[in-house]
LOMI-766855 format. One record per atom (N, C-alpha, C): x, y, z; atom name. Coordinates in steps of 0.02 Angstrom, whole numbers, plus 50000, padded with zeros to 5 digits. Each point is the difference from the previous one (the first is absolute). Example, Ala and Ser with C-alpha at 12.3 -4.5 7.8 and 13.67 -1.06 7.14 Angstrom:
// LOMI-766855
<lumpa><east>50660</east><north>49716</north><up>50390</up><atome>N</atome></lumpa>
<lumpa><east>49955</east><north>50059</north><up>50000</up><atome>CA</atome></lumpa>
<lumpa><east>50045</east><north>50060</north><up>50000</up><atome>C</atome></lumpa>
<lumpa><east>49982</east><north>50053</north><up>49964</up><atome>N</atome></lumpa>
<lumpa><east>50042</east><north>50059</north><up>50003</up><atome>CA</atome></lumpa>
<lumpa><east>49961</east><north>50055</north><up>50037</up><atome>C</atome></lumpa>
// end
This chain:
// LOMI-766855
<lumpa><east>52995</east><north>58766</north><up>54660</up><atome>N</atome></lumpa>
<lumpa><east>50021</east><north>49955</north><up>49948</up><atome>CA</atome></lumpa>
<lumpa><east>50073</east><north>49989</north><up>50013</up><atome>C</atome></lumpa>
<lumpa><east>50046</east><north>50017</north><up>50033</up><atome>N</atome></lumpa>
<lumpa><east>50066</east><north>49992</north><up>50016</up><atome>CA</atome></lumpa>
<lumpa><east>49998</east><north>49922</north><up>50035</up><atome>C</atome></lumpa>
<lumpa><east>49948</east><north>49994</north><up>50040</up><atome>N</atome></lumpa>
<lumpa><east>49996</east><north>49941</north><up>50059</up><atome>CA</atome></lumpa>
<lumpa><east>49969</east><north>49950</north><up>49961</up><atome>C</atome></lumpa>
<lumpa><east>49958</east><north>50007</north><up>49937</up><atome>N</atome></lumpa>
<lumpa><east>50004</east><north>49933</north><up>49959</up><atome>CA</atome></lumpa>
<lumpa><east>50057</east><north>50001</north><up>49964</up><atome>C</atome></lumpa>
<lumpa><east>50049</east><north>50027</north><up>49976</up><atome>N</atome></lumpa>
<lumpa><east>50055</east><north>49998</north><up>49984</up><atome>CA</atome></lumpa>
<lumpa><east>50049</east><north>49949</north><up>50038</up><atome>C</atome></lumpa>
<lumpa><east>50011</east><north>50034</north><up>50067</up><atome>N</atome></lumpa>
<lumpa><east>50018</east><north>49967</north><up>50067</up><atome>CA</atome></lumpa>
<lumpa><east>49977</east><north>49913</north><up>49997</up><atome>C</atome></lumpa>
<lumpa><east>49940</east><north>49994</north><up>50006</up><atome>N</atome></lumpa>
<lumpa><east>49978</east><north>49945</north><up>50028</up><atome>CA</atome></lumpa>
<lumpa><east>50020</east><north>49957</north><up>49929</up><atome>C</atome></lumpa>
<lumpa><east>49984</east><north>50036</north><up>49958</up><atome>N</atome></lumpa>
<lumpa><east>50024</east><north>49930</north><up>49937</up><atome>CA</atome></lumpa>
<lumpa><east>50061</east><north>49972</north><up>49985</up><atome>C</atome></lumpa>
<lumpa><east>50053</east><north>50027</north><up>50026</up><atome>N</atome></lumpa>
<lumpa><east>50077</east><north>50001</north><up>50005</up><atome>CA</atome></lumpa>
<lumpa><east>50003</east><north>49976</north><up>50055</up><atome>C</atome></lumpa>
<lumpa><east>49955</east><north>49982</north><up>50042</up><atome>N</atome></lumpa>
<lumpa><east>50021</east><north>49986</north><up>50066</up><atome>CA</atome></lumpa>
<lumpa><east>49983</east><north>49905</north><up>50004</up><atome>C</atome></lumpa>
<lumpa><east>49912</east><north>50025</north><up>49948</up><atome>N</atome></lumpa>
<lumpa><east>49992</east><north>49945</north><up>49996</up><atome>CA</atome></lumpa>
<lumpa><east>50046</east><north>49926</north><up>49934</up><atome>C</atome></lumpa>
<lumpa><east>50015</east><north>50038</north><up>49954</up><atome>N</atome></lumpa>
<lumpa><east>50056</east><north>49976</north><up>49965</up><atome>CA</atome></lumpa>
<lumpa><east>50069</east><north>49956</north><up>50036</up><atome>C</atome></lumpa>
<lumpa><east>50011</east><north>50075</north><up>50073</up><atome>N</atome></lumpa>
<lumpa><east>50061</east><north>49956</north><up>50036</up><atome>CA</atome></lumpa>
<lumpa><east>49976</east><north>49947</north><up>50029</up><atome>C</atome></lumpa>
<lumpa><east>49942</east><north>49999</north><up>50019</up><atome>N</atome></lumpa>
<lumpa><east>49967</east><north>49953</north><up>50039</up><atome>CA</atome></lumpa>
<lumpa><east>49989</east><north>49927</north><up>49991</up><atome>C</atome></lumpa>
<lumpa><east>49996</east><north>50014</north><up>49910</up><atome>N</atome></lumpa>
<lumpa><east>49977</east><north>49950</north><up>49960</up><atome>CA</atome></lumpa>
<lumpa><east>50072</east><north>49964</north><up>49973</up><atome>C</atome></lumpa>
<lumpa><east>50035</east><north>50054</north><up>49989</up><atome>N</atome></lumpa>
<lumpa><east>50063</east><north>49956</north><up>49978</up><atome>CA</atome></lumpa>
<lumpa><east>50059</east><north>49965</north><up>50074</up><atome>C</atome></lumpa>
<lumpa><east>49997</east><north>50032</north><up>50043</up><atome>N</atome></lumpa>
<lumpa><east>50022</east><north>49945</north><up>50077</up><atome>CA</atome></lumpa>
<lumpa><east>49951</east><north>49951</north><up>49996</up><atome>C</atome></lumpa>
<lumpa><east>49940</east><north>49991</north><up>49996</up><atome>N</atome></lumpa>
<lumpa><east>49950</east><north>49948</north><up>50023</up><atome>CA</atome></lumpa>
<lumpa><east>50042</east><north>49944</north><up>49955</up><atome>C</atome></lumpa>
<lumpa><east>50011</east><north>50013</north><up>49921</up><atome>N</atome></lumpa>
<lumpa><east>50022</east><north>49963</north><up>49964</up><atome>CA</atome></lumpa>
<lumpa><east>50069</east><north>49981</north><up>50008</up><atome>C</atome></lumpa>
<lumpa><east>50038</east><north>50021</north><up>50022</up><atome>N</atome></lumpa>
<lumpa><east>50077</east><north>50010</north><up>50014</up><atome>CA</atome></lumpa>
<lumpa><east>49992</east><north>49926</north><up>50056</up><atome>C</atome></lumpa>
<lumpa><east>49948</east><north>50020</north><up>50058</up><atome>N</atome></lumpa>
<lumpa><east>49980</east><north>49956</north><up>50060</up><atome>CA</atome></lumpa>
<lumpa><east>49988</east><north>49918</north><up>49998</up><atome>C</atome></lumpa>
<lumpa><east>49964</east><north>50018</north><up>49948</up><atome>N</atome></lumpa>
<lumpa><east>49977</east><north>49936</north><up>49992</up><atome>CA</atome></lumpa>
<lumpa><east>50050</east><north>49973</north><up>49953</up><atome>C</atome></lumpa>
<lumpa><east>50021</east><north>50018</north><up>49959</up><atome>N</atome></lumpa>
<lumpa><east>50070</east><north>49958</north><up>49962</up><atome>CA</atome></lumpa>
<lumpa><east>50052</east><north>49994</north><up>50055</up><atome>C</atome></lumpa>
<lumpa><east>50014</east><north>50031</north><up>50044</up><atome>N</atome></lumpa>
<lumpa><east>50037</east><north>49985</north><up>50054</up><atome>CA</atome></lumpa>
<lumpa><east>49979</east><north>49949</north><up>50036</up><atome>C</atome></lumpa>
<lumpa><east>49921</east><north>49984</north><up>50013</up><atome>N</atome></lumpa>
<lumpa><east>49989</east><north>49959</north><up>50046</up><atome>CA</atome></lumpa>
<lumpa><east>50005</east><north>49914</north><up>49982</up><atome>C</atome></lumpa>
<lumpa><east>49975</east><north>50009</north><up>49930</up><atome>N</atome></lumpa>
<lumpa><east>49989</east><north>49943</north><up>49957</up><atome>CA</atome></lumpa>
<lumpa><east>50098</east><north>49971</north><up>50000</up><atome>C</atome></lumpa>
<lumpa><east>50033</east><north>50017</north><up>49986</up><atome>N</atome></lumpa>
<lumpa><east>50083</east><north>49998</north><up>50001</up><atome>CA</atome></lumpa>
<lumpa><east>50021</east><north>49973</north><up>50057</up><atome>C</atome></lumpa>
<lumpa><east>49976</east><north>50035</north><up>50053</up><atome>N</atome></lumpa>
<lumpa><east>50016</east><north>49964</north><up>50075</up><atome>CA</atome></lumpa>
<lumpa><east>49978</east><north>49939</north><up>50006</up><atome>C</atome></lumpa>
<lumpa><east>49929</east><north>49999</north><up>49961</up><atome>N</atome></lumpa>
<lumpa><east>49975</east><north>49922</north><up>50027</up><atome>CA</atome></lumpa>
<lumpa><east>50050</east><north>49965</north><up>49960</up><atome>C</atome></lumpa>
<lumpa><east>49991</east><north>50019</north><up>49940</up><atome>N</atome></lumpa>
<lumpa><east>50067</east><north>49952</north><up>49953</up><atome>CA</atome></lumpa>
<lumpa><east>50054</east><north>49976</north><up>50029</up><atome>C</atome></lumpa>
<lumpa><east>50025</east><north>50065</north><up>50042</up><atome>N</atome></lumpa>
<lumpa><east>50074</east><north>49978</north><up>50016</up><atome>CA</atome></lumpa>
<lumpa><east>49972</east><north>49973</north><up>50070</up><atome>C</atome></lumpa>
<lumpa><east>49963</east><north>49984</north><up>50033</up><atome>N</atome></lumpa>
<lumpa><east>49973</east><north>49969</north><up>50084</up><atome>CA</atome></lumpa>
<lumpa><east>50002</east><north>49923</north><up>49957</up><atome>C</atome></lumpa>
<lumpa><east>49978</east><north>49983</north><up>49953</up><atome>N</atome></lumpa>
<lumpa><east>49997</east><north>49934</north><up>49975</up><atome>CA</atome></lumpa>
<lumpa><east>50048</east><north>49970</north><up>49977</up><atome>C</atome></lumpa>
<lumpa><east>50059</east><north>50035</north><up>49940</up><atome>N</atome></lumpa>
<lumpa><east>50069</east><north>49987</north><up>50007</up><atome>CA</atome></lumpa>
<lumpa><east>50035</east><north>49987</north><up>50049</up><atome>C</atome></lumpa>
<lumpa><east>49975</east><north>50062</north><up>50055</up><atome>N</atome></lumpa>
<lumpa><east>50044</east><north>49958</north><up>50071</up><atome>CA</atome></lumpa>
<lumpa><east>49985</east><north>49931</north><up>50054</up><atome>C</atome></lumpa>
<lumpa><east>49922</east><north>49999</north><up>49964</up><atome>N</atome></lumpa>
<lumpa><east>49998</east><north>49941</north><up>50022</up><atome>CA</atome></lumpa>
<lumpa><east>50015</east><north>49939</north><up>49943</up><atome>C</atome></lumpa>
<lumpa><east>50009</east><north>50001</north><up>49950</up><atome>N</atome></lumpa>
<lumpa><east>50035</east><north>49971</north><up>49979</up><atome>CA</atome></lumpa>
<lumpa><east>50069</east><north>49983</north><up>50008</up><atome>C</atome></lumpa>
<lumpa><east>50042</east><north>50057</north><up>50011</up><atome>N</atome></lumpa>
<lumpa><east>50062</east><north>50012</north><up>50017</up><atome>CA</atome></lumpa>
<lumpa><east>50007</east><north>49950</north><up>50058</up><atome>C</atome></lumpa>
<lumpa><east>49973</east><north>50005</north><up>50034</up><atome>N</atome></lumpa>
<lumpa><east>50010</east><north>49978</north><up>50096</up><atome>CA</atome></lumpa>
<lumpa><east>49996</east><north>49934</north><up>49984</up><atome>C</atome></lumpa>
<lumpa><east>49942</east><north>49948</north><up>49958</up><atome>N</atome></lumpa>
<lumpa><east>50000</east><north>49933</north><up>49988</up><atome>CA</atome></lumpa>
<lumpa><east>50052</east><north>49994</north><up>49960</up><atome>C</atome></lumpa>
<lumpa><east>50016</east><north>50003</north><up>49951</up><atome>N</atome></lumpa>
<lumpa><east>50080</east><north>49990</north><up>49967</up><atome>CA</atome></lumpa>
<lumpa><east>50064</east><north>49991</north><up>50041</up><atome>C</atome></lumpa>
<lumpa><east>50001</east><north>50058</north><up>50040</up><atome>N</atome></lumpa>
<lumpa><east>50053</east><north>50015</north><up>50055</up><atome>CA</atome></lumpa>
<lumpa><east>49994</east><north>49930</north><up>50041</up><atome>C</atome></lumpa>
<lumpa><east>49950</east><north>50003</north><up>50021</up><atome>N</atome></lumpa>
<lumpa><east>49994</east><north>49921</north><up>50048</up><atome>CA</atome></lumpa>
<lumpa><east>50019</east><north>49934</north><up>49973</up><atome>C</atome></lumpa>
<lumpa><east>49963</east><north>49986</north><up>49951</up><atome>N</atome></lumpa>
<lumpa><east>50000</east><north>49954</north><up>49975</up><atome>CA</atome></lumpa>
<lumpa><east>50083</east><north>49985</north><up>49963</up><atome>C</atome></lumpa>
<lumpa><east>50029</east><north>50064</north><up>50001</up><atome>N</atome></lumpa>
<lumpa><east>50099</east><north>50004</north><up>49973</up><atome>CA</atome></lumpa>
<lumpa><east>50047</east><north>49964</north><up>50055</up><atome>C</atome></lumpa>
<lumpa><east>49958</east><north>50044</north><up>50071</up><atome>N</atome></lumpa>
<lumpa><east>50022</east><north>49989</north><up>50064</up><atome>CA</atome></lumpa>
<lumpa><east>49989</east><north>49902</north><up>49994</up><atome>C</atome></lumpa>
<lumpa><east>49957</east><north>49975</north><up>50001</up><atome>N</atome></lumpa>
<lumpa><east>49999</east><north>49930</north><up>50004</up><atome>CA</atome></lumpa>
<lumpa><east>50031</east><north>49956</north><up>49949</up><atome>C</atome></lumpa>
<lumpa><east>49989</east><north>50042</north><up>49937</up><atome>N</atome></lumpa>
<lumpa><east>50046</east><north>49943</north><up>49942</up><atome>CA</atome></lumpa>
<lumpa><east>50069</east><north>50026</north><up>50051</up><atome>C</atome></lumpa>
<lumpa><east>50028</east><north>50037</north><up>50014</up><atome>N</atome></lumpa>
<lumpa><east>50063</east><north>49999</north><up>50009</up><atome>CA</atome></lumpa>
<lumpa><east>50025</east><north>49964</north><up>50071</up><atome>C</atome></lumpa>
<lumpa><east>49954</east><north>50008</north><up>50047</up><atome>N</atome></lumpa>
<lumpa><east>50004</east><north>49946</north><up>50042</up><atome>CA</atome></lumpa>
<lumpa><east>49995</east><north>49928</north><up>49967</up><atome>C</atome></lumpa>
<lumpa><east>49959</east><north>49970</north><up>49948</up><atome>N</atome></lumpa>
<lumpa><east>50015</east><north>49938</north><up>49962</up><atome>CA</atome></lumpa>
<lumpa><east>50079</east><north>49984</north><up>49992</up><atome>C</atome></lumpa>
<lumpa><east>49999</east><north>50051</north><up>49970</up><atome>N</atome></lumpa>
<lumpa><east>50111</east><north>50007</north><up>49950</up><atome>CA</atome></lumpa>
<lumpa><east>50029</east><north>49971</north><up>50062</up><atome>C</atome></lumpa>
<lumpa><east>49986</east><north>50066</north><up>50071</up><atome>N</atome></lumpa>
<lumpa><east>50064</east><north>49998</north><up>50059</up><atome>CA</atome></lumpa>
<lumpa><east>50003</east><north>49902</north><up>50018</up><atome>C</atome></lumpa>
<lumpa><east>49933</east><north>49972</north><up>50018</up><atome>N</atome></lumpa>
<lumpa><east>49991</east><north>49949</north><up>50025</up><atome>CA</atome></lumpa>
<lumpa><east>50039</east><north>49943</north><up>49951</up><atome>C</atome></lumpa>
<lumpa><east>49972</east><north>50002</north><up>49920</up><atome>N</atome></lumpa>
<lumpa><east>50020</east><north>49973</north><up>49950</up><atome>CA</atome></lumpa>
<lumpa><east>50085</east><north>49990</north><up>50004</up><atome>C</atome></lumpa>
<lumpa><east>50011</east><north>50061</north><up>49991</up><atome>N</atome></lumpa>
<lumpa><east>50097</east><north>50008</north><up>49999</up><atome>CA</atome></lumpa>
<lumpa><east>50023</east><north>49968</north><up>50058</up><atome>C</atome></lumpa>
<lumpa><east>49976</east><north>50007</north><up>50060</up><atome>N</atome></lumpa>
<lumpa><east>50034</east><north>49988</north><up>50052</up><atome>CA</atome></lumpa>
<lumpa><east>49996</east><north>49923</north><up>50025</up><atome>C</atome></lumpa>
<lumpa><east>49930</east><north>49949</north><up>49959</up><atome>N</atome></lumpa>
<lumpa><east>49992</east><north>49953</north><up>49988</up><atome>CA</atome></lumpa>
<lumpa><east>50063</east><north>49973</north><up>49952</up><atome>C</atome></lumpa>
<lumpa><east>49997</east><north>50015</north><up>49955</up><atome>N</atome></lumpa>
<lumpa><east>50051</east><north>49992</north><up>49932</up><atome>CA</atome></lumpa>
<lumpa><east>50069</east><north>50002</north><up>50035</up><atome>C</atome></lumpa>
<lumpa><east>50023</east><north>50035</north><up>50028</up><atome>N</atome></lumpa>
<lumpa><east>50068</east><north>50014</north><up>50061</up><atome>CA</atome></lumpa>
<lumpa><east>50008</east><north>49922</north><up>50022</up><atome>C</atome></lumpa>
<lumpa><east>49960</east><north>49995</north><up>50049</up><atome>N</atome></lumpa>
<lumpa><east>50010</east><north>49952</north><up>50027</up><atome>CA</atome></lumpa>
<lumpa><east>50000</east><north>49934</north><up>49978</up><atome>C</atome></lumpa>
<lumpa><east>49957</east><north>50002</north><up>49958</up><atome>N</atome></lumpa>
<lumpa><east>50008</east><north>49927</north><up>49955</up><atome>CA</atome></lumpa>
<lumpa><east>50066</east><north>50007</north><up>49965</up><atome>C</atome></lumpa>
<lumpa><east>49999</east><north>50057</north><up>49970</up><atome>N</atome></lumpa>
<lumpa><east>50084</east><north>49992</north><up>49960</up><atome>CA</atome></lumpa>
<lumpa><east>50076</east><north>49974</north><up>50050</up><atome>C</atome></lumpa>
<lumpa><east>49965</east><north>50026</north><up>50073</up><atome>N</atome></lumpa>
<lumpa><east>50043</east><north>49966</north><up>50057</up><atome>CA</atome></lumpa>
<lumpa><east>50001</east><north>49945</north><up>50006</up><atome>C</atome></lumpa>
<lumpa><east>49968</east><north>49959</north><up>50025</up><atome>N</atome></lumpa>
<lumpa><east>49985</east><north>49933</north><up>50006</up><atome>CA</atome></lumpa>
<lumpa><east>50032</east><north>49994</north><up>49934</up><atome>C</atome></lumpa>
<lumpa><east>49973</east><north>50001</north><up>49928</up><atome>N</atome></lumpa>
<lumpa><east>50008</east><north>49947</north><up>49945</up><atome>CA</atome></lumpa>
<lumpa><east>50081</east><north>50028</north><up>50006</up><atome>C</atome></lumpa>
<lumpa><east>50058</east><north>50052</north><up>50006</up><atome>N</atome></lumpa>
<lumpa><east>50043</east><north>49986</north><up>50009</up><atome>CA</atome></lumpa>
<lumpa><east>50047</east><north>49982</north><up>50053</up><atome>C</atome></lumpa>
<lumpa><east>49951</east><north>49957</north><up>50049</up><atome>N</atome></lumpa>
<lumpa><east>50042</east><north>49961</north><up>50057</up><atome>CA</atome></lumpa>
<lumpa><east>49980</east><north>49939</north><up>49969</up><atome>C</atome></lumpa>
<lumpa><east>49945</east><north>49994</north><up>49972</up><atome>N</atome></lumpa>
<lumpa><east>49993</east><north>49922</north><up>49969</up><atome>CA</atome></lumpa>
<lumpa><east>50072</east><north>49988</north><up>49957</up><atome>C</atome></lumpa>
<lumpa><east>49993</east><north>50038</north><up>49928</up><atome>N</atome></lumpa>
<lumpa><east>50071</east><north>49994</north><up>49974</up><atome>CA</atome></lumpa>
<lumpa><east>50066</east><north>50006</north><up>50017</up><atome>C</atome></lumpa>
<lumpa><east>50009</east><north>50049</north><up>50052</up><atome>N</atome></lumpa>
<lumpa><east>50045</east><north>49961</north><up>50029</up><atome>CA</atome></lumpa>
<lumpa><east>50005</east><north>49955</north><up>50036</up><atome>C</atome></lumpa>
<lumpa><east>49961</east><north>49963</north><up>50035</up><atome>N</atome></lumpa>
<lumpa><east>50030</east><north>49918</north><up>50007</up><atome>CA</atome></lumpa>
<lumpa><east>49995</east><north>49960</north><up>49967</up><atome>C</atome></lumpa>
<lumpa><east>49967</east><north>50024</north><up>49928</up><atome>N</atome></lumpa>
<lumpa><east>49999</east><north>49946</north><up>49950</up><atome>CA</atome></lumpa>
<lumpa><east>50091</east><north>50007</north><up>49983</up><atome>C</atome></lumpa>
<lumpa><east>50010</east><north>50049</north><up>49971</up><atome>N</atome></lumpa>
<lumpa><east>50062</east><north>50011</north><up>50007</up><atome>CA</atome></lumpa>
<lumpa><east>50051</east><north>49965</north><up>50026</up><atome>C</atome></lumpa>
<lumpa><east>49988</east><north>50023</north><up>50052</up><atome>N</atome></lumpa>
<lumpa><east>50055</east><north>49958</north><up>50072</up><atome>CA</atome></lumpa>
<lumpa><east>50010</east><north>49938</north><up>49979</up><atome>C</atome></lumpa>
<lumpa><east>49923</east><north>49968</north><up>49986</up><atome>N</atome></lumpa>
<lumpa><east>50000</east><north>49920</north><up>49962</up><atome>CA</atome></lumpa>
<lumpa><east>50024</east><north>49975</north><up>49953</up><atome>C</atome></lumpa>
<lumpa><east>49993</east><north>50067</north><up>49953</up><atome>N</atome></lumpa>
<lumpa><east>50029</east><north>49957</north><up>49926</up><atome>CA</atome></lumpa>
<lumpa><east>50095</east><north>49998</north><up>50026</up><atome>C</atome></lumpa>
<lumpa><east>50019</east><north>50054</north><up>50024</up><atome>N</atome></lumpa>
<lumpa><east>50057</east><north>50018</north><up>50018</up><atome>CA</atome></lumpa>
<lumpa><east>50039</east><north>49913</north><up>50045</up><atome>C</atome></lumpa>
<lumpa><east>49936</east><north>49990</north><up>50048</up><atome>N</atome></lumpa>
<lumpa><east>50045</east><north>49926</north><up>50027</up><atome>CA</atome></lumpa>
<lumpa><east>49980</east><north>49959</north><up>49965</up><atome>C</atome></lumpa>
<lumpa><east>49957</east><north>49995</north><up>49937</up><atome>N</atome></lumpa>
<lumpa><east>50003</east><north>49928</north><up>49952</up><atome>CA</atome></lumpa>
<lumpa><east>50058</east><north>50002</north><up>49973</up><atome>C</atome></lumpa>
<lumpa><east>50012</east><north>50088</north><up>49963</up><atome>N</atome></lumpa>
<lumpa><east>50052</east><north>49997</north><up>49969</up><atome>CA</atome></lumpa>
<lumpa><east>50057</east><north>49959</north><up>50012</up><atome>C</atome></lumpa>
<lumpa><east>50027</east><north>50020</north><up>50056</up><atome>N</atome></lumpa>
<lumpa><east>50048</east><north>49987</north><up>50061</up><atome>CA</atome></lumpa>
<lumpa><east>50019</east><north>49926</north><up>49993</up><atome>C</atome></lumpa>
<lumpa><east>49912</east><north>49965</north><up>50018</up><atome>N</atome></lumpa>
<lumpa><east>50006</east><north>49930</north><up>50018</up><atome>CA</atome></lumpa>
<lumpa><east>50031</east><north>49974</north><up>49925</up><atome>C</atome></lumpa>
<lumpa><east>49959</east><north>50011</north><up>49942</up><atome>N</atome></lumpa>
<lumpa><east>50029</east><north>49974</north><up>49947</up><atome>CA</atome></lumpa>
<lumpa><east>50057</east><north>50005</north><up>49968</up><atome>C</atome></lumpa>
<lumpa><east>50027</east><north>50060</north><up>50011</up><atome>N</atome></lumpa>
<lumpa><east>50077</east><north>50029</north><up>49982</up><atome>CA</atome></lumpa>
<lumpa><east>50027</east><north>49936</north><up>50050</up><atome>C</atome></lumpa>
<lumpa><east>50007</east><north>49985</north><up>50075</up><atome>N</atome></lumpa>
<lumpa><east>50040</east><north>49968</north><up>50031</up><atome>CA</atome></lumpa>
<lumpa><east>49966</east><north>49917</north><up>49979</up><atome>C</atome></lumpa>
<lumpa><east>49964</east><north>49970</north><up>49953</up><atome>N</atome></lumpa>
<lumpa><east>49989</east><north>49928</north><up>49991</up><atome>CA</atome></lumpa>
<lumpa><east>50040</east><north>50019</north><up>49936</up><atome>C</atome></lumpa>
<lumpa><east>49975</east><north>50020</north><up>49952</up><atome>N</atome></lumpa>
<lumpa><east>50040</east><north>50019</north><up>49947</up><atome>CA</atome></lumpa>
<lumpa><east>50092</east><north>49974</north><up>50020</up><atome>C</atome></lumpa>
<lumpa><east>50017</east><north>50033</north><up>50036</up><atome>N</atome></lumpa>
<lumpa><east>50080</east><north>49998</north><up>50015</up><atome>CA</atome></lumpa>
<lumpa><east>50019</east><north>49950</north><up>50027</up><atome>C</atome></lumpa>
<lumpa><east>49950</east><north>49966</north><up>50041</up><atome>N</atome></lumpa>
<lumpa><east>50012</east><north>49934</north><up>50047</up><atome>CA</atome></lumpa>
<lumpa><east>50033</east><north>49946</north><up>49945</up><atome>C</atome></lumpa>
<lumpa><east>49951</east><north>49963</north><up>49928</up><atome>N</atome></lumpa>
<lumpa><east>50043</east><north>49965</north><up>49972</up><atome>CA</atome></lumpa>
<lumpa><east>50068</east><north>50016</north><up>49971</up><atome>C</atome></lumpa>
<lumpa><east>50007</east><north>50055</north><up>49972</up><atome>N</atome></lumpa>
<lumpa><east>50058</east><north>50029</north><up>49969</up><atome>CA</atome></lumpa>
<lumpa><east>50080</east><north>49991</north><up>50040</up><atome>C</atome></lumpa>
<lumpa><east>49972</east><north>50034</north><up>50097</up><atome>N</atome></lumpa>
<lumpa><east>50047</east><north>49955</north><up>50037</up><atome>CA</atome></lumpa>
<lumpa><east>50005</east><north>49924</north><up>50003</up><atome>C</atome></lumpa>
<lumpa><east>49963</east><north>49978</north><up>50007</up><atome>N</atome></lumpa>
<lumpa><east>49976</east><north>49912</north><up>50003</up><atome>CA</atome></lumpa>
<lumpa><east>50075</east><north>49961</north><up>49936</up><atome>C</atome></lumpa>
<lumpa><east>49983</east><north>50043</north><up>49937</up><atome>N</atome></lumpa>
<lumpa><east>50025</east><north>49993</north><up>49951</up><atome>CA</atome></lumpa>
<lumpa><east>50080</east><north>50014</north><up>49977</up><atome>C</atome></lumpa>
<lumpa><east>50018</east><north>50049</north><up>50051</up><atome>N</atome></lumpa>
<lumpa><east>50063</east><north>50038</north><up>50006</up><atome>CA</atome></lumpa>
<lumpa><east>50027</east><north>49955</north><up>50060</up><atome>C</atome></lumpa>
<lumpa><east>49974</east><north>49980</north><up>50045</up><atome>N</atome></lumpa>
<lumpa><east>50039</east><north>49982</north><up>50055</up><atome>CA</atome></lumpa>
<lumpa><east>49989</east><north>49921</north><up>49990</up><atome>C</atome></lumpa>
<lumpa><east>49962</east><north>49979</north><up>49955</up><atome>N</atome></lumpa>
<lumpa><east>50026</east><north>49912</north><up>49955</up><atome>CA</atome></lumpa>
<lumpa><east>50036</east><north>50008</north><up>49962</up><atome>C</atome></lumpa>
<lumpa><east>50034</east><north>50061</north><up>49968</up><atome>N</atome></lumpa>
<lumpa><east>50047</east><north>50010</north><up>49938</up><atome>CA</atome></lumpa>
<lumpa><east>50064</east><north>50001</north><up>50029</up><atome>C</atome></lumpa>
<lumpa><east>49990</east><north>50046</north><up>50090</up><atome>N</atome></lumpa>
<lumpa><east>50060</east><north>49977</north><up>50030</up><atome>CA</atome></lumpa>
<lumpa><east>50022</east><north>49949</north><up>50021</up><atome>C</atome></lumpa>
<lumpa><east>49954</east><north>49955</north><up>50027</up><atome>N</atome></lumpa>
<lumpa><east>50060</east><north>49931</north><up>50039</up><atome>CA</atome></lumpa>
<lumpa><east>50001</east><north>49960</north><up>49929</up><atome>C</atome></lumpa>
<lumpa><east>49975</east><north>50015</north><up>49941</up><atome>N</atome></lumpa>
<lumpa><east>49997</east><north>49967</north><up>49967</up><atome>CA</atome></lumpa>
<lumpa><east>49956</east><north>49945</north><up>49969</up><atome>C</atome></lumpa>
<lumpa><east>49938</east><north>49994</north><up>50052</up><atome>N</atome></lumpa>
<lumpa><east>49933</east><north>49958</north><up>49992</up><atome>CA</atome></lumpa>
<lumpa><east>49958</east><north>50009</north><up>49921</up><atome>C</atome></lumpa>
<lumpa><east>49991</east><north>49955</north><up>49979</up><atome>N</atome></lumpa>
<lumpa><east>49968</east><north>49999</north><up>49910</up><atome>CA</atome></lumpa>
<lumpa><east>49929</east><north>49985</north><up>50022</up><atome>C</atome></lumpa>
// end
């Protein structure tokens, strides 16, 4: 009679343990699938960061070239302004020179 009671307790413990193990097995399977998805996302993110780094590098190089071109254009504008200032100053010098000599 006691052996039946012990067998029943052991059977209940075995059933409970089996249910817990099957639940843990399902959770582990789900975690494995999440881990696969996570790994895929990490690889895609790394690829996206590589693209961003390349784009930033290209943008920096393009901005450097643009700065050089604009610097050249600014220098040309300064030369043009200096030439215009010199041309504007020439007639006033001629007028002053004519006024000094008394030529009308």
